[in-house]
Phi, psi and omega in degrees: 000333184292333183260355189294324181253067185279354178279342181248158172285155187293331178289324179291327180297315180296317171294325178293315182285337173293314179296316180304314184291325175296317177301318182297314183292321177296325179296319178301321181290315195281316183256176182260007184268075189286316186297316175292320182293323175298317179297320179291321184288324178299311184294319181293319179302320180292321174291319178297308180307311184294322179291316177297323174299317182299315186287319187281328194234303191293312183293314176299325178295323184288324180290318177294323178297319180296316179299319177295324176291323175296314176300321182296315178291328178292318180290328181292316180292341178278000000 
């Protein structure tokens, strides 16, 4: 799931999925189409949570790992 939406920035993806989840929840309140809306809400909730986890934890961790490898190579060359 992490590489499926490569055309958008992760922050845009998280906003999109959160907005879609909000629209789905509003649709559940307004209409009587519960089964499709519940399925959509579950899927969008999973996508929204995954995108927020990616923004808050995975991307900063990758940046920190890259910085640590650069520091390690500098120390090895000294």
